[in-house]
C-alpha positions in Angstrom: -21.2 -26.5 -1.3 -18.5 -26.9 -3.9 -20.5 -29.1 -6.1 -23.5 -26.7 -6.0 -21.2 -23.8 -6.9 -19.7 -25.8 -9.8 -23.1 -26.6 -11.2 -24.4 -23.1 -10.8 -21.4 -21.4 -12.5 -21.2 -24.0 -15.2 -24.9 -23.3 -16.1 -24.3 -19.5 -15.8 -21.3 -19.7 -18.1 -23.4 -21.4 -20.8 -26.2 -18.8 -20.5 -23.8 -15.9 -20.6 -21.8 -17.1 -23.6 -24.8 -17.3 -25.8 -26.1 -13.9 -24.9 -23.3 -11.4 -24.4 -20.1 -10.3 -26.2 -16.6 -11.7 -25.4 -15.6 -8.4 -23.6 -18.8 -8.3 -21.6 -18.3 -12.0 -20.6 -14.8 -11.2 -19.3 -16.1 -8.2 -17.3 -18.9 -10.4 -15.9 -16.4 -13.1 -14.9 -14.2 -10.7 -13.1 -17.3 -9.1 -11.3 -18.6 -12.6 -10.4 -15.2 -13.6 -9.0 -15.0 -10.4 -6.9 -18.6 -10.9 -5.6 -18.0 -14.5 -4.7 -14.8 -13.7 -3.0 -16.4 -10.9 -0.9 -19.4 -13.1 0.0 -17.7 -16.3 0.7 -14.7 -14.6 2.3 -17.0 -13.6 5.2 -17.6 -17.1 6.3 -15.1 -19.5 4.7 -11.6 -20.2 5.8 -8.9 -19.1 3.4 -8.2 -22.6 2.1 -11.9 -23.2 1.4 -12.3 -19.8 -0.2 -9.3 -20.6 -2.6 -10.9 -23.9 -3.6 -14.2 -22.2 -4.3 -12.6 -19.4 -6.4 -10.6 -22.0 -8.4 -13.9 -23.9 -9.1 -15.6 -20.6 -10.1 -12.7 -19.7 -12.4 -12.6 -23.2 -13.9 -16.3 -23.2 -14.6 -16.4 -19.7 -16.1 -13.1 -19.7 -18.0 -11.5 -23.2 -18.0 -14.4 -25.3 -19.3 -15.4 -22.6 -21.7 -11.9 -21.9 -23.1 -12.6 -23.2 -26.6 -15.9 -21.3 -27.0 -14.3 -18.2 -25.6 -11.4 -18.4 -28.0 -13.8 -18.8 -31.0 -16.0 -16.0 -29.7 -13.0 -13.7 -29.1 -11.5 -14.4 -32.5 -14.8 -13.7 -34.3 -15.1 -10.3 -32.5 -11.4 -9.4 -32.6 -9.6 -7.3 -35.1 -6.4 -9.3 -35.3 -4.2 -12.0 -33.7 -2.1 -9.5 -31.7 -5.3 -8.1 -30.1 -6.4 -11.6 -29.3 -3.1 -12.5 -27.6 -3.1 -9.2 -25.7 -6.7 -9.8 -24.6 -6.0 -13.3 -23.4 -2.9 -12.2 -21.5 -4.9 -9.5 -19.9 -7.6 -12.0 -18.9 -5.1 -14.2 -17.2 -3.6 -11.2 -15.3 -7.0 -10.1 -14.1 -7.8 -13.6 -12.9 -4.5 -13.7 -11.0 -5.3 -10.4 -9.4 -8.7 -11.5 -8.3 -7.3 -14.8 -6.9 -4.8 -12.8 -4.9 -7.7 -10.8 -3.4 -6.5 -7.5 -4.9 -9.0 -4.9 -6.0 -9.4 -4.4 -9.7 -11.5 -1.8 -11.3 -12.7 -2.2 -14.9 
């Protein structure tokens, strides 16, 4: 199951990166993480759910970091905005990992 999820989210990340803005990509990542947590949380044990969410985060954000940085820089107004955005992203991912609700 983890390999299938990794493959799916890796492909999805590539598809989304070419088609939507940086901000929309981040919103989509948060939404996907929440959806995956709600779905998988119904039938997986906590340890398995955490592994799955880590894979999803890695495939959507970790493996695409360099592309995301370039995309964000090209769309951002300045370096301070970029740093603030990236800090916000990390905070959101931590919130989602903790299972806390987050509204965009």
